[in-house]
Biopython code that builds the backbone (N, CA, C, O; Angstrom):
import numpy as np
from Bio.PDB.StructureBuilder import StructureBuilder

atoms = [
    (1, "ARG", "N", (-18.701, 16.578, -23.663)),
    (1, "ARG", "CA", (-17.359, 16.047, -23.675)),
    (1, "ARG", "C", (-16.574, 16.707, -24.799)),
    (1, "ARG", "O", (-17.101, 16.996, -25.873)),
    (2, "TYR", "N", (-15.299, 16.936, -24.515)),
    (2, "TYR", "CA", (-14.406, 17.589, -25.471)),
    (2, "TYR", "C", (-13.112, 16.791, -25.600)),
    (2, "TYR", "O", (-12.640, 16.186, -24.637)),
    (3, "ARG", "N", (-12.551, 16.802, -26.802)),
    (3, "ARG", "CA", (-11.202, 16.284, -26.989)),
    (3, "ARG", "C", (-10.276, 17.446, -26.660)),
    (3, "ARG", "O", (-10.309, 18.480, -27.326)),
    (4, "TYR", "N", (-9.455, 17.277, -25.638)),
    (4, "TYR", "CA", (-8.534, 18.294, -25.143)),
    (4, "TYR", "C", (-7.138, 17.905, -25.625)),
    (4, "TYR", "O", (-6.608, 16.861, -25.244)),
    (5, "THR", "N", (-6.551, 18.752, -26.464)),
    (5, "THR", "CA", (-5.243, 18.451, -27.048)),
    (5, "THR", "C", (-4.248, 19.526, -26.657)),
    (5, "THR", "O", (-4.471, 20.711, -26.907)),
    (6, "THR", "N", (-3.139, 19.109, -26.037)),
    (6, "THR", "CA", (-2.110, 20.064, -25.638)),
    (6, "THR", "C", (-1.389, 20.587, -26.877)),
    (6, "THR", "O", (-1.224, 19.872, -27.864)),
    (7, "MET", "N", (-0.963, 21.846, -26.807)),
    (7, "MET", "CA", (-0.343, 22.499, -27.954)),
    (7, "MET", "C", (1.094, 22.929, -27.683)),
    (7, "MET", "O", (1.751, 23.486, -28.563)),
    (8, "SER", "N", (1.588, 22.675, -26.469)),
    (8, "SER", "CA", (2.943, 23.116, -26.131)),
    (8, "SER", "C", (3.585, 22.142, -25.152)),
    (8, "SER", "O", (2.912, 21.288, -24.575)),
    (9, "GLY", "N", (4.878, 22.281, -24.975)),
    (9, "GLY", "CA", (5.609, 21.470, -24.007)),
    (9, "GLY", "C", (5.860, 20.052, -24.489)),
    (9, "GLY", "O", (5.617, 19.722, -25.650)),
    (10, "SER", "N", (6.343, 19.229, -23.591)),
    (10, "SER", "CA", (6.715, 17.853, -23.941)),
    (10, "SER", "C", (5.499, 16.992, -24.276)),
    (10, "SER", "O", (5.640, 15.962, -24.934)),
    (11, "ASP", "N", (4.304, 17.400, -23.831)),
    (11, "ASP", "CA", (3.083, 16.648, -24.115)),
    (11, "ASP", "C", (2.355, 17.164, -25.359)),
    (11, "ASP", "O", (1.217, 16.768, -25.611)),
    (12, "SER", "N", (2.989, 18.033, -26.135)),
    (12, "SER", "CA", (2.338, 18.630, -27.305)),
    (12, "SER", "C", (1.763, 17.549, -28.220)),
    (12, "SER", "O", (2.449, 16.597, -28.592)),
    (13, "GLY", "N", (0.495, 17.718, -28.571)),
    (13, "GLY", "CA", (-0.189, 16.769, -29.432)),
    (13, "GLY", "C", (-0.923, 15.667, -28.685)),
    (13, "GLY", "O", (-1.691, 14.921, -29.293)),
    (14, "LYS", "N", (-0.703, 15.550, -27.383)),
    (14, "LYS", "CA", (-1.374, 14.532, -26.582)),
    (14, "LYS", "C", (-2.825, 14.942, -26.357)),
    (14, "LYS", "O", (-3.105, 16.106, -26.068)),
    (15, "SER", "N", (-3.751, 13.990, -26.489)),
    (15, "SER", "CA", (-5.172, 14.271, -26.283)),
    (15, "SER", "C", (-5.738, 13.444, -25.138)),
    (15, "SER", "O", (-5.378, 12.281, -24.953)),
    (16, "VAL", "N", (-6.624, 14.061, -24.380)),
    (16, "VAL", "CA", (-7.406, 13.408, -23.339)),
    (16, "VAL", "C", (-8.839, 13.892, -23.502)),
    (16, "VAL", "O", (-9.112, 14.750, -24.342)),
    (17, "THR", "N", (-9.742, 13.360, -22.719)),
    (17, "THR", "CA", (-11.138, 13.798, -22.753)),
    (17, "THR", "C", (-11.411, 14.712, -21.566)),
    (17, "THR", "O", (-11.040, 14.406, -20.433)),
    (18, "LEU", "N", (-12.061, 15.828, -21.839)),
    (18, "LEU", "CA", (-12.527, 16.740, -20.798)),
    (18, "LEU", "C", (-14.049, 16.664, -20.793)),
    (18, "LEU", "O", (-14.700, 16.976, -21.789)),
    (19, "THR", "N", (-14.603, 16.249, -19.665)),
    (19, "THR", "CA", (-16.053, 16.165, -19.523)),
    (19, "THR", "C", (-16.521, 17.324, -18.664)),
    (19, "THR", "O", (-16.017, 17.536, -17.561)),
    (20, "LEU", "N", (-17.494, 18.079, -19.179)),
    (20, "LEU", "CA", (-18.103, 19.174, -18.440)),
    (20, "LEU", "C", (-19.528, 18.782, -18.087)),
    (20, "LEU", "O", (-20.250, 18.222, -18.913)),
    (21, "SER", "N", (-19.928, 19.076, -16.861)),
    (21, "SER", "CA", (-21.286, 18.769, -16.420)),
    (21, "SER", "C", (-21.766, 19.875, -15.493)),
    (21, "SER", "O", (-20.970, 20.619, -14.921)),
    (22, "TYR", "N", (-23.061, 19.964, -15.358)),
    (22, "TYR", "CA", (-23.678, 20.964, -14.487)),
    (22, "TYR", "C", (-24.211, 20.242, -13.265)),
    (22, "TYR", "O", (-25.046, 19.345, -13.378)),
    (23, "GLU", "N", (-23.715, 20.644, -12.076)),
    (23, "GLU", "CA", (-24.085, 19.955, -10.851)),
    (23, "GLU", "C", (-24.265, 20.955, -9.720)),
    (23, "GLU", "O", (-23.365, 21.746, -9.438)),
    (24, "ASN", "N", (-25.416, 20.923, -9.076)),
    (24, "ASN", "CA", (-25.704, 21.799, -7.929)),
    (24, "ASN", "C", (-25.393, 23.259, -8.230)),
    (24, "ASN", "O", (-24.805, 23.953, -7.401)),
    (25, "GLY", "N", (-25.784, 23.729, -9.415)),
    (25, "GLY", "CA", (-25.604, 25.131, -9.769)),
    (25, "GLY", "C", (-24.209, 25.506, -10.213)),
    (25, "GLY", "O", (-23.914, 26.692, -10.367)),
    (26, "THR", "N", (-23.335, 24.524, -10.424)),
    (26, "THR", "CA", (-21.948, 24.799, -10.791)),
    (26, "THR", "C", (-21.550, 23.973, -12.009)),
    (26, "THR", "O", (-21.831, 22.776, -12.081)),
    (27, "LEU", "N", (-20.892, 24.628, -12.967)),
    (27, "LEU", "CA", (-20.305, 23.911, -14.088)),
    (27, "LEU", "C", (-19.023, 23.258, -13.579)),
    (27, "LEU", "O", (-18.172, 23.928, -12.994)),
    (28, "LYS", "N", (-18.887, 21.952, -13.803)),
    (28, "LYS", "CA", (-17.722, 21.219, -13.306)),
    (28, "LYS", "C", (-17.033, 20.499, -14.450)),
    (28, "LYS", "O", (-17.654, 20.161, -15.458)),
    (29, "GLY", "N", (-15.736, 20.270, -14.276)),
    (29, "GLY", "CA", (-14.954, 19.575, -15.280)),
    (29, "GLY", "C", (-14.134, 18.467, -14.658)),
    (29, "GLY", "O", (-13.826, 18.473, -13.466)),
    (30, "GLU", "N", (-13.788, 17.505, -15.520)),
    (30, "GLU", "CA", (-12.922, 16.413, -15.091)),
    (30, "GLU", "C", (-12.261, 15.813, -16.323)),
    (30, "GLU", "O", (-12.910, 15.574, -17.341)),
    (31, "PHE", "N", (-10.960, 15.576, -16.214)),
    (31, "PHE", "CA", (-10.207, 14.970, -17.305)),
    (31, "PHE", "C", (-10.264, 13.452, -17.201)),
    (31, "PHE", "O", (-10.377, 12.897, -16.108)),
    (32, "ASP", "N", (-10.184, 12.786, -18.353)),
    (32, "ASP", "CA", (-10.092, 11.338, -18.420)),
    (32, "ASP", "C", (-8.951, 11.001, -19.372)),
    (32, "ASP", "O", (-9.059, 11.265, -20.569)),
    (33, "PRO", "N", (-7.860, 10.424, -18.871)),
    (33, "PRO", "CA", (-7.676, 9.959, -17.501)),
    (33, "PRO", "C", (-7.619, 11.134, -16.515)),
    (33, "PRO", "O", (-7.295, 12.267, -16.870)),
    (34, "VAL", "N", (-7.948, 10.806, -15.266)),
    (34, "VAL", "CA", (-8.040, 11.814, -14.211)),
    (34, "VAL", "C", (-6.689, 12.470, -13.968)),
    (34, "VAL", "O", (-5.666, 11.797, -13.850)),
    (35, "ASP", "N", (-6.706, 13.786, -13.895)),
    (35, "ASP", "CA", (-5.521, 14.555, -13.515)),
    (35, "ASP", "C", (-5.497, 14.596, -11.988)),
    (35, "ASP", "O", (-6.398, 15.171, -11.377)),
    (36, "LYS", "N", (-4.497, 14.005, -11.369)),
    (36, "LYS", "CA", (-4.456, 13.882, -9.906)),
    (36, "LYS", "C", (-4.434, 15.225, -9.194)),
    (36, "LYS", "O", (-5.003, 15.356, -8.110)),
    (37, "TYR", "N", (-3.790, 16.220, -9.780)),
    (37, "TYR", "CA", (-3.719, 17.535, -9.145)),
    (37, "TYR", "C", (-5.076, 18.232, -9.213)),
    (37, "TYR", "O", (-5.527, 18.807, -8.223)),
    (38, "MET", "N", (-5.717, 18.183, -10.357)),
    (38, "MET", "CA", (-6.969, 18.923, -10.541)),
    (38, "MET", "C", (-8.191, 18.159, -10.070)),
    (38, "MET", "O", (-9.132, 18.768, -9.560)),
    (39, "GLY", "N", (-8.204, 16.842, -10.225)),
    (39, "GLY", "CA", (-9.375, 16.057, -9.854)),
    (39, "GLY", "C", (-10.615, 16.574, -10.560)),
    (39, "GLY", "O", (-10.557, 16.944, -11.732)),
    (40, "ARG", "N", (-11.724, 16.601, -9.862)),
    (40, "ARG", "CA", (-12.959, 17.203, -10.382)),
    (40, "ARG", "C", (-12.930, 18.659, -9.941)),
    (40, "ARG", "O", (-12.726, 18.940, -8.760)),
    (41, "PHE", "N", (-13.128, 19.575, -10.854)),
    (41, "PHE", "CA", (-12.954, 20.997, -10.552)),
    (41, "PHE", "C", (-14.144, 21.816, -11.016)),
    (41, "PHE", "O", (-14.904, 21.387, -11.883)),
    (42, "ALA", "N", (-14.301, 22.987, -10.438)),
    (42, "ALA", "CA", (-15.334, 23.939, -10.858)),
    (42, "ALA", "C", (-14.810, 24.732, -12.044)),
    (42, "ALA", "O", (-13.613, 25.006, -12.136)),
    (43, "MET", "N", (-15.703, 25.098, -12.947)),
    (43, "MET", "CA", (-15.359, 26.015, -14.038)),
    (43, "MET", "C", (-15.923, 27.374, -13.621)),
    (43, "MET", "O", (-17.124, 27.618, -13.732)),
    (44, "VAL", "N", (-15.048, 28.245, -13.146)),
    (44, "VAL", "CA", (-15.446, 29.546, -12.619)),
    (44, "VAL", "C", (-15.552, 30.533, -13.776)),
    (44, "VAL", "O", (-14.582, 30.763, -14.497)),
    (45, "ARG", "N", (-16.734, 31.111, -13.948)),
    (45, "ARG", "CA", (-16.969, 32.048, -15.047)),
    (45, "ARG", "C", (-16.279, 33.375, -14.759)),
    (45, "ARG", "O", (-16.512, 34.001, -13.725)),
    (46, "ILE", "N", (-15.425, 33.793, -15.692)),
    (46, "ILE", "CA", (-14.690, 35.046, -15.563)),
    (46, "ILE", "C", (-15.338, 36.123, -16.430)),
    (46, "ILE", "O", (-15.396, 37.288, -16.038)),
    (47, "ALA", "N", (-15.815, 35.740, -17.586)),
    (47, "ALA", "CA", (-16.476, 36.623, -18.549)),
    (47, "ALA", "C", (-17.349, 35.722, -19.420)),
    (47, "ALA", "O", (-17.275, 34.500, -19.294)),
    (48, "PRO", "N", (-18.175, 36.296, -20.302)),
    (48, "PRO", "CA", (-18.965, 35.429, -21.175)),
    (48, "PRO", "C", (-18.061, 34.462, -21.946)),
    (48, "PRO", "O", (-17.142, 34.883, -22.649)),
    (49, "ASP", "N", (-18.332, 33.183, -21.806)),
    (49, "ASP", "CA", (-17.615, 32.103, -22.489)),
    (49, "ASP", "C", (-16.147, 31.979, -22.088)),
    (49, "ASP", "O", (-15.372, 31.343, -22.801)),
    (50, "VAL", "N", (-15.750, 32.574, -20.960)),
    (50, "VAL", "CA", (-14.379, 32.467, -20.451)),
    (50, "VAL", "C", (-14.445, 31.926, -19.014)),
    (50, "VAL", "O", (-15.154, 32.460, -18.162)),
    (51, "PHE", "N", (-13.678, 30.842, -18.773)),
    (51, "PHE", "CA", (-13.712, 30.168, -17.477)),
    (51, "PHE", "C", (-12.306, 29.846, -17.013)),
    (51, "PHE", "O", (-11.391, 29.679, -17.819)),
    (52, "ALA", "N", (-12.146, 29.761, -15.683)),
    (52, "ALA", "CA", (-10.900, 29.314, -15.061)),
    (52, "ALA", "C", (-11.242, 28.173, -14.106)),
    (52, "ALA", "O", (-12.261, 28.242, -13.418)),
    (53, "PRO", "N", (-10.422, 27.133, -14.045)),
    (53, "PRO", "CA", (-10.693, 26.028, -13.124)),
    (53, "PRO", "C", (-10.528, 26.465, -11.665)),
    (53, "PRO", "O", (-9.573, 27.153, -11.305)),
    (54, "GLY", "N", (-11.476, 26.046, -10.851)),
    (54, "GLY", "CA", (-11.411, 26.238, -9.407)),
    (54, "GLY", "C", (-11.215, 24.893, -8.749)),
    (54, "GLY", "O", (-12.038, 23.995, -8.923)),
    (55, "LEU", "N", (-10.137, 24.734, -7.993)),
    (55, "LEU", "CA", (-9.799, 23.439, -7.391)),
    (55, "LEU", "C", (-10.418, 23.310, -6.000)),
    (55, "LEU", "O", (-10.436, 24.260, -5.218)),
    (56, "TYR", "N", (-10.926, 22.110, -5.714)),
    (56, "TYR", "CA", (-11.576, 21.822, -4.437)),
    (56, "TYR", "C", (-10.605, 21.191, -3.449)),
    (56, "TYR", "O", (-9.711, 20.434, -3.828)),
    (57, "ASP", "N", (-10.800, 21.520, -2.168)),
    (57, "ASP", "CA", (-10.044, 20.832, -1.120)),
    (57, "ASP", "C", (-10.833, 19.604, -0.672)),
    (57, "ASP", "O", (-11.868, 19.285, -1.258)),
    (58, "LYS", "N", (-10.360, 18.925, 0.343)),
    (58, "LYS", "CA", (-10.994, 17.691, 0.809)),
    (58, "LYS", "C", (-12.375, 17.931, 1.403)),
    (58, "LYS", "O", (-13.174, 17.000, 1.504)),
    (59, "ARG", "N", (-12.668, 19.175, 1.799)),
    (59, "ARG", "CA", (-13.993, 19.507, 2.344)),
    (59, "ARG", "C", (-14.982, 19.911, 1.258)),
    (59, "ARG", "O", (-16.152, 20.171, 1.541)),
    (60, "GLY", "N", (-14.505, 19.963, 0.003)),
    (60, "GLY", "CA", (-15.378, 20.343, -1.098)),
    (60, "GLY", "C", (-15.492, 21.846, -1.305)),
    (60, "GLY", "O", (-16.418, 22.319, -1.963)),
    (61, "GLU", "N", (-14.549, 22.595, -0.742)),
    (61, "GLU", "CA", (-14.532, 24.050, -0.908)),
    (61, "GLU", "C", (-13.416, 24.436, -1.874)),
    (61, "GLU", "O", (-12.337, 23.844, -1.869)),
    (62, "ILE", "N", (-13.698, 25.436, -2.698)),
    (62, "ILE", "CA", (-12.686, 25.899, -3.638)),
    (62, "ILE", "C", (-11.575, 26.598, -2.857)),
    (62, "ILE", "O", (-11.836, 27.518, -2.082)),
    (63, "TYR", "N", (-10.341, 26.158, -3.065)),
    (63, "TYR", "CA", (-9.205, 26.767, -2.378)),
    (63, "TYR", "C", (-8.278, 27.492, -3.342)),
    (63, "TYR", "O", (-7.429, 28.272, -2.910)),
    (64, "GLU", "N", (-8.427, 27.244, -4.657)),
    (64, "GLU", "CA", (-7.540, 27.888, -5.626)),
    (64, "GLU", "C", (-8.271, 28.016, -6.958)),
    (64, "GLU", "O", (-8.905, 27.068, -7.421)),
    (65, "VAL", "N", (-8.177, 29.199, -7.571)),
    (65, "VAL", "CA", (-8.693, 29.412, -8.919)),
    (65, "VAL", "C", (-7.484, 29.662, -9.813)),
    (65, "VAL", "O", (-6.684, 30.560, -9.550)),
    (66, "LEU", "N", (-7.356, 28.870, -10.862)),
    (66, "LEU", "CA", (-6.165, 28.921, -11.719)),
    (66, "LEU", "C", (-6.263, 30.052, -12.743)),
    (66, "LEU", "O", (-6.158, 29.835, -13.950)),
    (67, "ARG", "N", (-6.466, 31.258, -12.229)),
    (67, "ARG", "CA", (-6.532, 32.449, -13.060)),
    (67, "ARG", "C", (-5.296, 33.275, -12.812)),
    (67, "ARG", "O", (-5.066, 33.605, -11.649)),
    (68, "PRO", "N", (-4.513, 33.629, -13.727)),
    (68, "PRO", "CA", (-4.628, 33.511, -15.176)),
    (68, "PRO", "C", (-3.903, 32.285, -15.731)),
    (68, "PRO", "O", (-3.724, 32.178, -16.944)),
    (69, "ASP", "N", (-3.490, 31.372, -14.878)),
    (69, "ASP", "CA", (-2.652, 30.249, -15.312)),
    (69, "ASP", "C", (-3.331, 29.294, -16.298)),
    (69, "ASP", "O", (-2.657, 28.627, -17.082)),
    (70, "MET", "N", (-4.657, 29.229, -16.256)),
    (70, "MET", "CA", (-5.377, 28.263, -17.089)),
    (70, "MET", "C", (-6.759, 28.824, -17.410)),
    (70, "MET", "O", (-7.718, 28.599, -16.672)),
    (71, "MET", "N", (-6.849, 29.547, -18.503)),
    (71, "MET", "CA", (-8.107, 30.196, -18.898)),
    (71, "MET", "C", (-8.674, 29.519, -20.140)),
    (71, "MET", "O", (-7.975, 29.370, -21.142)),
    (72, "PHE", "N", (-9.935, 29.110, -20.076)),
    (72, "PHE", "CA", (-10.632, 28.468, -21.184)),
    (72, "PHE", "C", (-11.562, 29.486, -21.847)),
    (72, "PHE", "O", (-12.426, 30.055, -21.179)),
    (73, "THR", "N", (-11.399, 29.719, -23.131)),
    (73, "THR", "CA", (-12.279, 30.603, -23.888)),
    (73, "THR", "C", (-13.006, 29.757, -24.922)),
    (73, "THR", "O", (-12.385, 29.177, -25.812)),
    (74, "PHE", "N", (-14.332, 29.694, -24.795)),
    (74, "PHE", "CA", (-15.158, 28.873, -25.672)),
    (74, "PHE", "C", (-15.651, 29.669, -26.863)),
    (74, "PHE", "O", (-15.906, 30.869, -26.763)),
    (75, "ALA", "N", (-15.784, 28.985, -27.997)),
    (75, "ALA", "CA", (-16.372, 29.565, -29.205)),
    (75, "ALA", "C", (-17.658, 28.798, -29.485)),
    (75, "ALA", "O", (-17.706, 27.573, -29.371)),
    (76, "ARG", "N", (-18.698, 29.540, -29.854)),
    (76, "ARG", "CA", (-20.004, 28.928, -30.095)),
    (76, "ARG", "C", (-20.315, 28.810, -31.580)),
    (76, "ARG", "O", (-19.861, 29.605, -32.402)),
    (77, "ALA", "N", (-21.100, 27.795, -31.890)),
    (77, "ALA", "CA", (-21.675, 27.628, -33.219)),
    (77, "ALA", "C", (-23.140, 27.270, -33.003)),
    (77, "ALA", "O", (-23.444, 26.325, -32.274)),
    (78, "ASN", "N", (-24.036, 28.000, -33.618)),
    (78, "ASN", "CA", (-25.480, 27.783, -33.426)),
    (78, "ASN", "C", (-25.866, 27.811, -31.954)),
    (78, "ASN", "O", (-26.737, 27.055, -31.523)),
    (79, "GLY", "N", (-25.212, 28.691, -31.173)),
    (79, "GLY", "CA", (-25.532, 28.869, -29.765)),
    (79, "GLY", "C", (-24.915, 27.859, -28.812)),
    (79, "GLY", "O", (-25.073, 27.991, -27.598)),
    (80, "ARG", "N", (-24.218, 26.856, -29.323)),
    (80, "ARG", "CA", (-23.615, 25.829, -28.463)),
    (80, "ARG", "C", (-22.103, 25.988, -28.417)),
    (80, "ARG", "O", (-21.482, 26.224, -29.453)),
    (81, "PRO", "N", (-21.492, 25.862, -27.231)),
    (81, "PRO", "CA", (-20.024, 25.901, -27.162)),
    (81, "PRO", "C", (-19.435, 24.665, -27.840)),
    (81, "PRO", "O", (-19.634, 23.541, -27.379)),
    (82, "MET", "N", (-18.715, 24.882, -28.929)),
    (82, "MET", "CA", (-18.213, 23.766, -29.738)),
    (82, "MET", "C", (-16.705, 23.561, -29.616)),
    (82, "MET", "O", (-16.226, 22.430, -29.692)),
    (83, "THR", "N", (-15.961, 24.639, -29.429)),
    (83, "THR", "CA", (-14.511, 24.543, -29.307)),
    (83, "THR", "C", (-14.055, 25.468, -28.186)),
    (83, "THR", "O", (-14.804, 26.331, -27.730)),
    (84, "PHE", "N", (-12.814, 25.272, -27.751)),
    (84, "PHE", "CA", (-12.217, 26.208, -26.800)),
    (84, "PHE", "C", (-10.722, 26.268, -27.016)),
    (84, "PHE", "O", (-10.112, 25.377, -27.609)),
    (85, "GLU", "N", (-10.157, 27.343, -26.518)),
    (85, "GLU", "CA", (-8.706, 27.495, -26.430)),
    (85, "GLU", "C", (-8.364, 27.689, -24.974)),
    (85, "GLU", "O", (-9.060, 28.400, -24.249)),
    (86, "GLU", "N", (-7.278, 27.046, -24.545)),
    (86, "GLU", "CA", (-6.777, 27.255, -23.186)),
    (86, "GLU", "C", (-5.489, 28.053, -23.297)),
    (86, "GLU", "O", (-4.584, 27.695, -24.051)),
    (87, "ARG", "N", (-5.418, 29.129, -22.545)),
    (87, "ARG", "CA", (-4.225, 29.976, -22.530)),
    (87, "ARG", "C", (-3.801, 30.203, -21.088)),
    (87, "ARG", "O", (-4.620, 30.199, -20.169)),
    (88, "GLY", "N", (-2.494, 30.403, -20.915)),
    (88, "GLY", "CA", (-1.948, 30.662, -19.588)),
    (88, "GLY", "C", (-1.736, 32.145, -19.362)),
    (88, "GLY", "O", (-2.174, 32.973, -20.160)),
    (89, "GLY", "N", (-1.066, 32.475, -18.277)),
    (89, "GLY", "CA", (-0.824, 33.860, -17.905)),
    (89, "GLY", "C", (-0.032, 34.646, -18.929)),
    (89, "GLY", "O", (-0.140, 35.870, -18.993)),
    (90, "ASP", "N", (0.762, 33.955, -19.731)),
    (90, "ASP", "CA", (1.550, 34.622, -20.771)),
    (90, "ASP", "C", (0.770, 34.745, -22.080)),
    (90, "ASP", "O", (1.310, 35.231, -23.073)),
    (91, "ASP", "N", (-0.487, 34.313, -22.093)),
    (91, "ASP", "CA", (-1.389, 34.343, -23.240)),
    (91, "ASP", "C", (-0.954, 33.408, -24.360)),
    (91, "ASP", "O", (-1.450, 33.512, -25.482)),
    (92, "GLU", "N", (-0.034, 32.500, -24.068)),
    (92, "GLU", "CA", (0.371, 31.497, -25.055)),
    (92, "GLU", "C", (-0.682, 30.394, -25.105)),
    (92, "GLU", "O", (-1.232, 30.009, -24.073)),
    (93, "LEU", "N", (-0.957, 29.895, -26.289)),
    (93, "LEU", "CA", (-1.907, 28.811, -26.469)),
    (93, "LEU", "C", (-1.340, 27.532, -25.861)),
    (93, "LEU", "O", (-0.277, 27.067, -26.271)),
    (94, "SER", "N", (-2.045, 26.964, -24.886)),
    (94, "SER", "CA", (-1.607, 25.738, -24.198)),
    (94, "SER", "C", (-2.316, 24.502, -24.714)),
    (94, "SER", "O", (-1.722, 23.429, -24.810)),
    (95, "ALA", "N", (-3.592, 24.659, -25.046)),
    (95, "ALA", "CA", (-4.389, 23.518, -25.487)),
    (95, "ALA", "C", (-5.596, 23.998, -26.278)),
    (95, "ALA", "O", (-6.001, 25.158, -26.200)),
    (96, "ARG", "N", (-6.152, 23.070, -27.039)),
    (96, "ARG", "CA", (-7.388, 23.326, -27.775)),
    (96, "ARG", "C", (-8.354, 22.201, -27.444)),
    (96, "ARG", "O", (-7.952, 21.079, -27.139)),
    (97, "GLY", "N", (-9.626, 22.528, -27.513)),
    (97, "GLY", "CA", (-10.652, 21.521, -27.293)),
    (97, "GLY", "C", (-11.681, 21.550, -28.394)),
    (97, "GLY", "O", (-12.014, 22.608, -28.927)),
    (98, "MET", "N", (-12.187, 20.367, -28.732)),
    (98, "MET", "CA", (-13.244, 20.249, -29.726)),
    (98, "MET", "C", (-14.324, 19.349, -29.163)),
    (98, "MET", "O", (-14.042, 18.256, -28.672)),
    (99, "ARG", "N", (-15.563, 19.812, -29.235)),
    (99, "ARG", "CA", (-16.696, 19.036, -28.725)),
    (99, "ARG", "C", (-16.787, 17.710, -29.453)),
    (99, "ARG", "O", (-16.682, 17.648, -30.678)),
    (100, "LEU", "N", (-16.987, 16.634, -28.671)),
    (100, "LEU", "CA", (-17.141, 15.299, -29.242)),
    (100, "LEU", "C", (-18.614, 15.050, -29.539)),
    (100, "LEU", "O", (-19.482, 15.565, -28.835)),
    (101, "PRO", "N", (-18.905, 14.268, -30.569)),
    (101, "PRO", "CA", (-20.301, 13.942, -30.854)),
    (101, "PRO", "C", (-20.929, 13.184, -29.689)),
    (101, "PRO", "O", (-20.248, 12.456, -28.967)),
    (102, "ASN", "N", (-22.214, 13.361, -29.520)),
    (102, "ASN", "CA", (-22.929, 12.679, -28.409)),
    (102, "ASN", "C", (-22.953, 11.199, -28.599)),
    (102, "ASN", "O", (-23.507, 10.479, -27.768)),
]
sb = StructureBuilder()
sb.init_structure("model")
sb.init_model(0)
sb.init_chain("A")
sb.init_seg("    ")
for serial, (resi, resn, name, xyz) in enumerate(atoms, 1):
    if name == "N":
        sb.init_residue(resn, " ", resi, " ")
    sb.init_atom(name, np.array(xyz, "f"), 0.0, 1.0, " ", f" {name:<3s}", serial, name[0])
structure = sb.get_structure()
């Protein structure tokens, strides 16, 4: 789980929880409170420690990958992903995440 804090726009400074889990061979994410547009989404690996959300349709198939609109780049400490930055297509910082204690 990560504290996801927006860094731009009218929601700047607002925090929600982003939960990442591994299910059926896929890294998945979900915001709390739930984001109605994104729902539960796949984290599609683009490069080492870089992911883009993949959105599912009603049949459970990915219909859209939010690349480059929403790219998550994770930073590791002692081999574990501890923080991330989210950037959009313009490479502007949109949000930051920090791993929450277990």
